[in-house]
PDB file of N, CA, C, O and CB in Angstrom:
ATOM      1  N   MET A   1     136.322  79.562 141.341  1.00  0.00           N
ATOM      2  CA  MET A   1     137.689  80.022 141.320  1.00  0.00           C
ATOM      3  C   MET A   1     138.279  79.962 139.911  1.00  0.00           C
ATOM      4  O   MET A   1     139.105  80.797 139.544  1.00  0.00           O
ATOM      5  CB  MET A   1     138.524  79.200 142.275  1.00  0.00           C
ATOM      6  N   ASP A   2     137.853  78.973 139.126  1.00  0.00           N
ATOM      7  CA  ASP A   2     138.413  78.824 137.792  1.00  0.00           C
ATOM      8  C   ASP A   2     137.629  79.595 136.742  1.00  0.00           C
ATOM      9  O   ASP A   2     137.986  79.576 135.564  1.00  0.00           O
ATOM     10  CB  ASP A   2     138.465  77.371 137.418  1.00  0.00           C
ATOM     11  N   ALA A   3     136.567  80.269 137.155  1.00  0.00           N
ATOM     12  CA  ALA A   3     135.718  80.980 136.198  1.00  0.00           C
ATOM     13  C   ALA A   3     136.456  82.189 135.632  1.00  0.00           C
ATOM     14  O   ALA A   3     137.204  82.863 136.339  1.00  0.00           O
ATOM     15  CB  ALA A   3     134.397  81.421 136.864  1.00  0.00           C
ATOM     16  N   GLU A   4     136.235  82.448 134.360  1.00  0.00           N
ATOM     17  CA  GLU A   4     136.853  83.586 133.692  1.00  0.00           C
ATOM     18  C   GLU A   4     136.026  84.846 133.972  1.00  0.00           C
ATOM     19  O   GLU A   4     134.800  84.816 133.865  1.00  0.00           O
ATOM     20  CB  GLU A   4     136.976  83.331 132.158  1.00  0.00           C
ATOM     21  N   ILE A   5     136.676  85.932 134.325  1.00  0.00           N
ATOM     22  CA  ILE A   5     135.983  87.194 134.606  1.00  0.00           C
ATOM     23  C   ILE A   5     135.660  87.854 133.272  1.00  0.00           C
ATOM     24  O   ILE A   5     136.556  88.049 132.451  1.00  0.00           O
ATOM     25  CB  ILE A   5     136.854  88.146 135.515  1.00  0.00           C
ATOM     26  N   PRO A   6     134.397  88.202 133.042  1.00  0.00           N
ATOM     27  CA  PRO A   6     134.030  88.821 131.761  1.00  0.00           C
ATOM     28  C   PRO A   6     134.580  90.241 131.650  1.00  0.00           C
ATOM     29  O   PRO A   6     134.845  90.891 132.661  1.00  0.00           O
ATOM     30  CB  PRO A   6     132.505  88.839 131.597  1.00  0.00           C
ATOM     31  N   ASP A   7     134.750  90.714 130.422  1.00  0.00           N
ATOM     32  CA  ASP A   7     135.220  92.077 130.199  1.00  0.00           C
ATOM     33  C   ASP A   7     134.156  93.094 130.607  1.00  0.00           C
ATOM     34  O   ASP A   7     134.481  94.160 131.129  1.00  0.00           O
ATOM     35  CB  ASP A   7     135.607  92.276 128.726  1.00  0.00           C
ATOM     36  N   GLU A   8     132.881  92.765 130.370  1.00  0.00           N
ATOM     37  CA  GLU A   8     131.765  93.649 130.719  1.00  0.00           C
ATOM     38  C   GLU A   8     130.644  92.841 131.348  1.00  0.00           C
ATOM     39  O   GLU A   8     130.506  91.648 131.078  1.00  0.00           O
ATOM     40  CB  GLU A   8     131.248  94.406 129.473  1.00  0.00           C
ATOM     41  N   TRP A   9     129.836  93.492 132.194  1.00  0.00           N
ATOM     42  CA  TRP A   9     128.660  92.878 132.793  1.00  0.00           C
ATOM     43  C   TRP A   9     127.699  93.993 133.178  1.00  0.00           C
ATOM     44  O   TRP A   9     128.093  95.157 133.241  1.00  0.00           O
ATOM     45  CB  TRP A   9     129.038  91.998 134.031  1.00  0.00           C
ATOM     46  N   ASP A  10     126.455  93.650 133.434  1.00  0.00           N
ATOM     47  CA  ASP A  10     125.455  94.633 133.847  1.00  0.00           C
ATOM     48  C   ASP A  10     125.538  94.834 135.354  1.00  0.00           C
ATOM     49  O   ASP A  10     125.590  93.868 136.116  1.00  0.00           O
ATOM     50  CB  ASP A  10     124.027  94.185 133.431  1.00  0.00           C
ATOM     51  N   CYS A  11     125.548  96.089 135.776  1.00  0.00           N
ATOM     52  CA  CYS A  11     125.601  96.416 137.195  1.00  0.00           C
ATOM     53  C   CYS A  11     124.286  95.992 137.855  1.00  0.00           C
ATOM     54  O   CYS A  11     123.217  96.335 137.349  1.00  0.00           O
ATOM     55  CB  CYS A  11     125.866  97.939 137.407  1.00  0.00           C
ATOM     56  N   PRO A  12     124.336  95.261 138.963  1.00  0.00           N
ATOM     57  CA  PRO A  12     123.095  94.832 139.623  1.00  0.00           C
ATOM     58  C   PRO A  12     122.332  95.987 140.268  1.00  0.00           C
ATOM     59  O   PRO A  12     121.138  95.853 140.536  1.00  0.00           O
ATOM     60  CB  PRO A  12     123.409  93.791 140.676  1.00  0.00           C
ATOM     61  N   ARG A  13     122.993  97.121 140.523  1.00  0.00           N
ATOM     62  CA  ARG A  13     122.308  98.263 141.154  1.00  0.00           C
ATOM     63  C   ARG A  13     121.649  99.186 140.138  1.00  0.00           C
ATOM     64  O   ARG A  13     120.482  99.548 140.291  1.00  0.00           O
ATOM     65  CB  ARG A  13     123.291  99.062 141.992  1.00  0.00           C
ATOM     66  N   CYS A  14     122.395  99.570 139.092  1.00  0.00           N
ATOM     67  CA  CYS A  14     121.852 100.563 138.160  1.00  0.00           C
ATOM     68  C   CYS A  14     121.508  99.986 136.794  1.00  0.00           C
ATOM     69  O   CYS A  14     120.791 100.626 136.026  1.00  0.00           O
ATOM     70  CB  CYS A  14     122.834 101.685 137.987  1.00  0.00           C
ATOM     71  N   GLY A  15     122.005  98.782 136.468  1.00  0.00           N
ATOM     72  CA  GLY A  15     121.696  98.157 135.193  1.00  0.00           C
ATOM     73  C   GLY A  15     122.622  98.579 134.061  1.00  0.00           C
ATOM     74  O   GLY A  15     122.550  98.008 132.973  1.00  0.00           O
ATOM     75  N   LEU A  16     123.491  99.562 134.285  1.00  0.00           N
ATOM     76  CA  LEU A  16     124.419  99.991 133.248  1.00  0.00           C
ATOM     77  C   LEU A  16     125.573  98.999 133.142  1.00  0.00           C
ATOM     78  O   LEU A  16     125.844  98.261 134.090  1.00  0.00           O
ATOM     79  CB  LEU A  16     124.948 101.411 133.542  1.00  0.00           C
ATOM     80  N   PRO A  17     126.256  98.974 131.990  1.00  0.00           N
ATOM     81  CA  PRO A  17     127.373  98.042 131.862  1.00  0.00           C
ATOM     82  C   PRO A  17     128.530  98.424 132.784  1.00  0.00           C
ATOM     83  O   PRO A  17     128.806  99.606 132.991  1.00  0.00           O
ATOM     84  CB  PRO A  17     127.854  97.992 130.414  1.00  0.00           C
ATOM     85  N   GLY A  18     129.187  97.435 133.321  1.00  0.00           N
ATOM     86  CA  GLY A  18     130.347  97.628 134.177  1.00  0.00           C
ATOM     87  C   GLY A  18     131.531  96.890 133.604  1.00  0.00           C
ATOM     88  O   GLY A  18     131.370  96.010 132.759  1.00  0.00           O
ATOM     89  N   GLY A  19     132.708  97.235 134.051  1.00  0.00           N
ATOM     90  CA  GLY A  19     133.912  96.579 133.570  1.00  0.00           C
ATOM     91  C   GLY A  19     134.993  96.607 134.620  1.00  0.00           C
ATOM     92  O   GLY A  19     134.791  97.117 135.722  1.00  0.00           O
ATOM     93  N   GLN A  20     136.154  96.050 134.275  1.00  0.00           N
ATOM     94  CA  GLN A  20     137.261  95.964 135.215  1.00  0.00           C
ATOM     95  C   GLN A  20     138.092  97.244 135.255  1.00  0.00           C
ATOM     96  O   GLN A  20     138.743  97.508 136.267  1.00  0.00           O
ATOM     97  CB  GLN A  20     138.144  94.794 134.860  1.00  0.00           C
ATOM     98  N   ASP A  21     138.093  98.039 134.202  1.00  0.00           N
ATOM     99  CA  ASP A  21     138.908  99.253 134.130  1.00  0.00           C
ATOM    100  C   ASP A  21     138.097 100.440 134.644  1.00  0.00           C
ATOM    101  O   ASP A  21     137.202 100.925 133.951  1.00  0.00           O
ATOM    102  CB  ASP A  21     139.396  99.510 132.674  1.00  0.00           C
ATOM    103  N   GLU A  22     138.401 100.910 135.848  1.00  0.00           N
ATOM    104  CA  GLU A  22     137.651 102.023 136.451  1.00  0.00           C
ATOM    105  C   GLU A  22     137.835 103.324 135.681  1.00  0.00           C
ATOM    106  O   GLU A  22     136.920 104.148 135.647  1.00  0.00           O
ATOM    107  CB  GLU A  22     138.082 102.223 137.898  1.00  0.00           C
ATOM    108  N   LYS A  23     138.990 103.529 135.065  1.00  0.00           N
ATOM    109  CA  LYS A  23     139.274 104.770 134.346  1.00  0.00           C
ATOM    110  C   LYS A  23     138.656 104.796 132.956  1.00  0.00           C
ATOM    111  O   LYS A  23     138.499 105.868 132.372  1.00  0.00           O
ATOM    112  CB  LYS A  23     140.766 104.973 134.239  1.00  0.00           C
ATOM    113  N   ASN A  24     138.311 103.657 132.429  1.00  0.00           N
ATOM    114  CA  ASN A  24     137.730 103.570 131.092  1.00  0.00           C
ATOM    115  C   ASN A  24     136.523 102.636 131.122  1.00  0.00           C
ATOM    116  O   ASN A  24     136.590 101.523 130.602  1.00  0.00           O
ATOM    117  CB  ASN A  24     138.782 103.074 130.062  1.00  0.00           C
ATOM    118  N   PRO A  25     135.409 103.084 131.733  1.00  0.00           N
ATOM    119  CA  PRO A  25     134.234 102.204 131.826  1.00  0.00           C
ATOM    120  C   PRO A  25     133.550 102.044 130.467  1.00  0.00           C
ATOM    121  O   PRO A  25     133.707 102.895 129.591  1.00  0.00           O
ATOM    122  CB  PRO A  25     133.230 102.758 132.854  1.00  0.00           C
ATOM    123  N   PRO A  26     132.804 100.976 130.289  1.00  0.00           N
ATOM    124  CA  PRO A  26     132.078 100.781 129.027  1.00  0.00           C
ATOM    125  C   PRO A  26     131.017 101.870 128.851  1.00  0.00           C
ATOM    126  O   PRO A  26     130.474 102.393 129.825  1.00  0.00           O
ATOM    127  CB  PRO A  26     131.420  99.377 128.986  1.00  0.00           C
ATOM    128  N   ALA A  27     130.740 102.190 127.612  1.00  0.00           N
ATOM    129  CA  ALA A  27     129.742 103.221 127.302  1.00  0.00           C
ATOM    130  C   ALA A  27     128.346 102.721 127.654  1.00  0.00           C
ATOM    131  O   ALA A  27     128.041 101.535 127.530  1.00  0.00           O
ATOM    132  CB  ALA A  27     129.807 103.620 125.807  1.00  0.00           C
ATOM    133  N   ALA A  28     127.521 103.638 128.090  1.00  0.00           N
ATOM    134  CA  ALA A  28     126.123 103.301 128.399  1.00  0.00           C
ATOM    135  C   ALA A  28     125.388 102.975 127.102  1.00  0.00           C
ATOM    136  O   ALA A  28     125.640 103.611 126.078  1.00  0.00           O
ATOM    137  CB  ALA A  28     125.413 104.475 129.155  1.00  0.00           C
ATOM    138  N   PRO A  29     124.491 102.002 127.127  1.00  0.00           N
ATOM    139  CA  PRO A  29     123.759 101.661 125.907  1.00  0.00           C
ATOM    140  C   PRO A  29     122.831 102.800 125.499  1.00  0.00           C
ATOM    141  O   PRO A  29     122.265 103.496 126.342  1.00  0.00           O
ATOM    142  CB  PRO A  29     122.954 100.368 126.104  1.00  0.00           C
ATOM    143  N   ARG A  30     122.694 102.967 124.218  1.00  0.00           N
ATOM    144  CA  ARG A  30     121.804 104.005 123.683  1.00  0.00           C
ATOM    145  C   ARG A  30     120.401 103.439 123.623  1.00  0.00           C
ATOM    146  O   ARG A  30     120.177 102.402 122.999  1.00  0.00           O
ATOM    147  CB  ARG A  30     122.270 104.494 122.270  1.00  0.00           C
ATOM    148  N   THR A  31     119.464 104.097 124.256  1.00  0.00           N
ATOM    149  CA  THR A  31     118.087 103.615 124.255  1.00  0.00           C
ATOM    150  C   THR A  31     117.292 104.338 123.176  1.00  0.00           C
ATOM    151  O   THR A  31     117.334 105.563 123.060  1.00  0.00           O
ATOM    152  CB  THR A  31     117.432 103.815 125.641  1.00  0.00           C
ATOM    153  N   GLU A  32     116.580 103.563 122.408  1.00  0.00           N
ATOM    154  CA  GLU A  32     115.732 104.111 121.357  1.00  0.00           C
ATOM    155  C   GLU A  32     114.386 104.502 121.952  1.00  0.00           C
ATOM    156  O   GLU A  32     113.864 103.799 122.817  1.00  0.00           O
ATOM    157  CB  GLU A  32     115.548 103.092 120.201  1.00  0.00           C
ATOM    158  N   PRO A  33     113.823 105.610 121.500  1.00  0.00           N
ATOM    159  CA  PRO A  33     112.504 105.987 122.022  1.00  0.00           C
ATOM    160  C   PRO A  33     111.441 104.993 121.552  1.00  0.00           C
ATOM    161  O   PRO A  33     111.593 104.348 120.515  1.00  0.00           O
ATOM    162  CB  PRO A  33     112.131 107.423 121.575  1.00  0.00           C
ATOM    163  N   TYR A  34     110.376 104.882 122.325  1.00  0.00           N
ATOM    164  CA  TYR A  34     109.282 103.973 121.984  1.00  0.00           C
ATOM    165  C   TYR A  34     108.600 104.451 120.716  1.00  0.00           C
ATOM    166  O   TYR A  34     108.310 105.638 120.565  1.00  0.00           O
ATOM    167  CB  TYR A  34     108.263 103.871 123.141  1.00  0.00           C
ATOM    168  N   LYS A  35     108.348 103.528 119.811  1.00  0.00           N
ATOM    169  CA  LYS A  35     107.639 103.857 118.576  1.00  0.00           C
ATOM    170  C   LYS A  35     106.353 103.052 118.520  1.00  0.00           C
ATOM    171  O   LYS A  35     106.312 101.882 118.899  1.00  0.00           O
ATOM    172  CB  LYS A  35     108.522 103.575 117.325  1.00  0.00           C
ATOM    173  N   THR A  36     105.321 103.694 118.047  1.00  0.00           N
ATOM    174  CA  THR A  36     104.046 103.004 117.867  1.00  0.00           C
ATOM    175  C   THR A  36     104.085 102.212 116.564  1.00  0.00           C
ATOM    176  O   THR A  36     104.990 102.373 115.745  1.00  0.00           O
ATOM    177  CB  THR A  36     102.859 104.012 117.865  1.00  0.00           C
ATOM    178  N   HIS A  37     103.088 101.359 116.394  1.00  0.00           N
ATOM    179  CA  HIS A  37     102.976 100.599 115.150  1.00  0.00           C
ATOM    180  C   HIS A  37     102.841 101.560 113.973  1.00  0.00           C
ATOM    181  O   HIS A  37     103.433 101.342 112.916  1.00  0.00           O
ATOM    182  CB  HIS A  37     101.769  99.627 115.203  1.00  0.00           C
ATOM    183  N   LEU A  38     102.060 102.622 114.159  1.00  0.00           N
ATOM    184  CA  LEU A  38     101.860 103.595 113.091  1.00  0.00           C
ATOM    185  C   LEU A  38     103.174 104.263 112.697  1.00  0.00           C
ATOM    186  O   LEU A  38     103.398 104.517 111.513  1.00  0.00           O
ATOM    187  CB  LEU A  38     100.843 104.651 113.522  1.00  0.00           C
ATOM    188  N   ALA A  39     104.039 104.549 113.652  1.00  0.00           N
ATOM    189  CA  ALA A  39     105.327 105.172 113.340  1.00  0.00           C
ATOM    190  C   ALA A  39     106.183 104.249 112.470  1.00  0.00           C
ATOM    191  O   ALA A  39     106.844 104.710 111.540  1.00  0.00           O
ATOM    192  CB  ALA A  39     106.080 105.528 114.636  1.00  0.00           C
ATOM    193  N   TYR A  40     106.172 102.951 112.769  1.00  0.00           N
ATOM    194  CA  TYR A  40     106.928 102.002 111.952  1.00  0.00           C
ATOM    195  C   TYR A  40     106.342 101.907 110.543  1.00  0.00           C
ATOM    196  O   TYR A  40     107.084 101.818 109.565  1.00  0.00           O
ATOM    197  CB  TYR A  40     106.940 100.616 112.615  1.00  0.00           C
ATOM    198  N   VAL A  41     105.030 101.926 110.442  1.00  0.00           N
ATOM    199  CA  VAL A  41     104.390 101.866 109.118  1.00  0.00           C
ATOM    200  C   VAL A  41     104.750 103.104 108.311  1.00  0.00           C
ATOM    201  O   VAL A  41     105.043 103.003 107.120  1.00  0.00           O
ATOM    202  CB  VAL A  41     102.849 101.742 109.252  1.00  0.00           C
ATOM    203  N   LYS A  42     104.731 104.273 108.948  1.00  0.00           N
ATOM    204  CA  LYS A  42     105.053 105.513 108.238  1.00  0.00           C
ATOM    205  C   LYS A  42     106.507 105.543 107.772  1.00  0.00           C
ATOM    206  O   LYS A  42     106.823 106.226 106.798  1.00  0.00           O
ATOM    207  CB  LYS A  42     104.775 106.714 109.132  1.00  0.00           C
ATOM    208  N   GLU A  43     107.388 104.822 108.445  1.00  0.00           N
ATOM    209  CA  GLU A  43     108.774 104.732 107.987  1.00  0.00           C
ATOM    210  C   GLU A  43     108.871 103.935 106.690  1.00  0.00           C
ATOM    211  O   GLU A  43     109.732 104.203 105.852  1.00  0.00           O
ATOM    212  CB  GLU A  43     109.653 104.090 109.065  1.00  0.00           C
ATOM    213  N   ARG A  44     107.984 102.957 106.529  1.00  0.00           N
ATOM    214  CA  ARG A  44     108.057 102.077 105.362  1.00  0.00           C
ATOM    215  C   ARG A  44     107.226 102.553 104.185  1.00  0.00           C
ATOM    216  O   ARG A  44     107.529 102.215 103.041  1.00  0.00           O
ATOM    217  CB  ARG A  44     107.621 100.703 105.742  1.00  0.00           C
ATOM    218  N   ARG A  45     106.177 103.335 104.444  1.00  0.00           N
ATOM    219  CA  ARG A  45     105.265 103.713 103.369  1.00  0.00           C
ATOM    220  C   ARG A  45     105.084 105.223 103.309  1.00  0.00           C
ATOM    221  O   ARG A  45     105.106 105.912 104.330  1.00  0.00           O
ATOM    222  CB  ARG A  45     103.912 103.030 103.553  1.00  0.00           C
ATOM    223  N   SER A  46     104.905 105.721 102.087  1.00  0.00           N
ATOM    224  CA  SER A  46     104.643 107.147 101.911  1.00  0.00           C
ATOM    225  C   SER A  46     103.140 107.394 102.096  1.00  0.00           C
ATOM    226  O   SER A  46     102.352 106.451 102.166  1.00  0.00           O
ATOM    227  CB  SER A  46     105.128 107.641 100.499  1.00  0.00           C
ATOM    228  N   ASP A  47     102.759 108.664 102.173  1.00  0.00           N
ATOM    229  CA  ASP A  47     101.338 109.000 102.293  1.00  0.00           C
ATOM    230  C   ASP A  47     100.560 108.522 101.069  1.00  0.00           C
ATOM    231  O   ASP A  47      99.418 108.077 101.185  1.00  0.00           O
ATOM    232  CB  ASP A  47     101.157 110.519 102.474  1.00  0.00           C
ATOM    233  N   ALA A  48     101.183 108.616  99.901  1.00  0.00           N
ATOM    234  CA  ALA A  48     100.516 108.164  98.665  1.00  0.00           C
ATOM    235  C   ALA A  48     100.274 106.650  98.721  1.00  0.00           C
ATOM    236  O   ALA A  48      99.209 106.177  98.322  1.00  0.00           O
ATOM    237  CB  ALA A  48     101.373 108.530  97.409  1.00  0.00           C
ATOM    238  N   ASP A  49     101.253 105.898  99.211  1.00  0.00           N
ATOM    239  CA  ASP A  49     101.076 104.446  99.354  1.00  0.00           C
ATOM    240  C   ASP A  49      99.920 104.147 100.308  1.00  0.00           C
ATOM    241  O   ASP A  49      99.092 103.276 100.041  1.00  0.00           O
ATOM    242  CB  ASP A  49     102.382 103.782  99.867  1.00  0.00           C
ATOM    243  N   GLY A  50      99.875 104.874 101.415  1.00  0.00           N
ATOM    244  CA  GLY A  50      98.806 104.673 102.391  1.00  0.00           C
ATOM    245  C   GLY A  50      97.438 104.953 101.809  1.00  0.00           C
ATOM    246  O   GLY A  50      96.491 104.204 102.046  1.00  0.00           O
ATOM    247  N   GLU A  51      97.330 106.033 101.045  1.00  0.00           N
ATOM    248  CA  GLU A  51      96.052 106.373 100.402  1.00  0.00           C
ATOM    249  C   GLU A  51      95.632 105.282  99.424  1.00  0.00           C
ATOM    250  O   GLU A  51      94.455 104.924  99.365  1.00  0.00           O
ATOM    251  CB  GLU A  51      96.156 107.726  99.671  1.00  0.00           C
ATOM    252  N   ALA A  52      96.582 104.750  98.657  1.00  0.00           N
ATOM    253  CA  ALA A  52      96.269 103.699  97.681  1.00  0.00           C
ATOM    254  C   ALA A  52      95.805 102.426  98.397  1.00  0.00           C
ATOM    255  O   ALA A  52      94.841 101.795  97.963  1.00  0.00           O
ATOM    256  CB  ALA A  52      97.504 103.396  96.792  1.00  0.00           C
ATOM    257  N   ILE A  53      96.465 102.050  99.463  1.00  0.00           N
ATOM    258  CA  ILE A  53      96.081 100.848 100.214  1.00  0.00           C
ATOM    259  C   ILE A  53      94.701 101.036 100.835  1.00  0.00           C
ATOM    260  O   ILE A  53      93.876 100.123 100.809  1.00  0.00           O
ATOM    261  CB  ILE A  53      97.127 100.527 101.313  1.00  0.00           C
ATOM    262  N   LEU A  54      94.451 102.223 101.395  1.00  0.00           N
ATOM    263  CA  LEU A  54      93.145 102.507 101.990  1.00  0.00           C
ATOM    264  C   LEU A  54      92.043 102.459 100.941  1.00  0.00           C
ATOM    265  O   LEU A  54      90.980 101.888 101.185  1.00  0.00           O
ATOM    266  CB  LEU A  54      93.156 103.876 102.675  1.00  0.00           C
ATOM    267  N   ALA A  55      92.281 103.048  99.787  1.00  0.00           N
ATOM    268  CA  ALA A  55      91.280 103.044  98.719  1.00  0.00           C
ATOM    269  C   ALA A  55      90.984 101.612  98.268  1.00  0.00           C
ATOM    270  O   ALA A  55      89.831 101.258  98.024  1.00  0.00           O
ATOM    271  CB  ALA A  55      91.761 103.895  97.523  1.00  0.00           C
ATOM    272  N   GLU A  56      92.020 100.803  98.160  1.00  0.00           N
ATOM    273  CA  GLU A  56      91.840  99.403  97.754  1.00  0.00           C
ATOM    274  C   GLU A  56      91.012  98.638  98.792  1.00  0.00           C
ATOM    275  O   GLU A  56      90.118  97.871  98.435  1.00  0.00           O
ATOM    276  CB  GLU A  56      93.213  98.717  97.557  1.00  0.00           C
ATOM    277  N   ALA A  57      91.310  98.848 100.064  1.00  0.00           N
ATOM    278  CA  ALA A  57      90.583  98.152 101.126  1.00  0.00           C
ATOM    279  C   ALA A  57      89.125  98.600 101.170  1.00  0.00           C
ATOM    280  O   ALA A  57      88.226  97.778 101.349  1.00  0.00           O
ATOM    281  CB  ALA A  57      91.254  98.397 102.487  1.00  0.00           C
ATOM    282  N   LEU A  58      88.890  99.896 101.008  1.00  0.00           N
ATOM    283  CA  LEU A  58      87.508 100.398 100.995  1.00  0.00           C
ATOM    284  C   LEU A  58      86.725  99.843  99.811  1.00  0.00           C
ATOM    285  O   LEU A  58      85.542  99.523  99.936  1.00  0.00           O
ATOM    286  CB  LEU A  58      87.497 101.932 100.951  1.00  0.00           C
ATOM    287  N   GLU A  59      87.380  99.731  98.673  1.00  0.00           N
ATOM    288  CA  GLU A  59      86.716  99.177  97.496  1.00  0.00           C
ATOM    289  C   GLU A  59      86.313  97.717  97.730  1.00  0.00           C
ATOM    290  O   GLU A  59      85.222  97.301  97.340  1.00  0.00           O
ATOM    291  CB  GLU A  59      87.635  99.285  96.265  1.00  0.00           C
ATOM    292  N   ARG A  60      87.194  96.944  98.366  1.00  0.00           N
ATOM    293  CA  ARG A  60      86.857  95.552  98.675  1.00  0.00           C
ATOM    294  C   ARG A  60      85.669  95.470  99.630  1.00  0.00           C
ATOM    295  O   ARG A  60      84.791  94.623  99.461  1.00  0.00           O
ATOM    296  CB  ARG A  60      88.067  94.832  99.282  1.00  0.00           C
ATOM    297  N   LEU A  61      85.639  96.346 100.630  1.00  0.00           N
ATOM    298  CA  LEU A  61      84.512  96.359 101.560  1.00  0.00           C
ATOM    299  C   LEU A  61      83.210  96.725 100.860  1.00  0.00           C
ATOM    300  O   LEU A  61      82.168  96.130 101.134  1.00  0.00           O
ATOM    301  CB  LEU A  61      84.779  97.334 102.696  1.00  0.00           C
ATOM    302  N   ARG A  62      83.264  97.686  99.971  1.00  0.00           N
ATOM    303  CA  ARG A  62      82.059  98.086  99.227  1.00  0.00           C
ATOM    304  C   ARG A  62      81.562  96.949  98.340  1.00  0.00           C
ATOM    305  O   ARG A  62      80.354  96.760  98.197  1.00  0.00           O
ATOM    306  CB  ARG A  62      82.343  99.337  98.369  1.00  0.00           C
ATOM    307  N   GLN A  63      82.477  96.192  97.745  1.00  0.00           N
ATOM    308  CA  GLN A  63      82.080  95.061  96.899  1.00  0.00           C
ATOM    309  C   GLN A  63      81.434  93.972  97.742  1.00  0.00           C
ATOM    310  O   GLN A  63      80.510  93.310  97.270  1.00  0.00           O
ATOM    311  CB  GLN A  63      83.297  94.494  96.137  1.00  0.00           C
ATOM    312  N   ARG A  64      81.887  93.765  98.969  1.00  0.00           N
ATOM    313  CA  ARG A  64      81.282  92.770  99.854  1.00  0.00           C
ATOM    314  C   ARG A  64      79.842  93.131 100.197  1.00  0.00           C
ATOM    315  O   ARG A  64      78.975  92.260 100.277  1.00  0.00           O
ATOM    316  CB  ARG A  64      82.102  92.632 101.132  1.00  0.00           C
ATOM    317  N   ARG A  65      79.599  94.408 100.398  1.00  0.00           N
ATOM    318  CA  ARG A  65      78.252  94.867 100.774  1.00  0.00           C
ATOM    319  C   ARG A  65      77.263  94.628  99.637  1.00  0.00           C
ATOM    320  O   ARG A  65      76.079  94.398  99.880  1.00  0.00           O
ATOM    321  CB  ARG A  65      78.273  96.366 101.151  1.00  0.00           C
ATOM    322  N   GLU A  66      77.752  94.683  98.389  1.00  0.00           N
ATOM    323  CA  GLU A  66      76.874  94.518  97.238  1.00  0.00           C
ATOM    324  C   GLU A  66      76.459  93.063  97.043  1.00  0.00           C
ATOM    325  O   GLU A  66      75.436  92.794  96.413  1.00  0.00           O
ATOM    326  CB  GLU A  66      77.558  95.032  95.985  1.00  0.00           C
ATOM    327  N   ILE A  67      77.226  92.139  97.567  1.00  0.00           N
ATOM    328  CA  ILE A  67      76.949  90.708  97.348  1.00  0.00           C
ATOM    329  C   ILE A  67      75.811  90.236  98.183  1.00  0.00           C
ATOM    330  O   ILE A  67      75.446  89.062  98.123  1.00  0.00           O
ATOM    331  CB  ILE A  67      78.164  89.869  97.644  1.00  0.00           C
TER     332      ILE A  67
END
């Protein structure tokens, strides 16, 4: 009885946010599309960076084979 009613909460049926004002409901959350690990890497590195990293890694592997 003494609990404070929150301004917003998640609807137990649909999962969208709910509120006390029926005429002005809270906005639905914006969902981001799923991104793969490669998509995140491509956001941080250019193709030239990727080529340089690949060349460096291949060179290290080739040096290991010679030992």
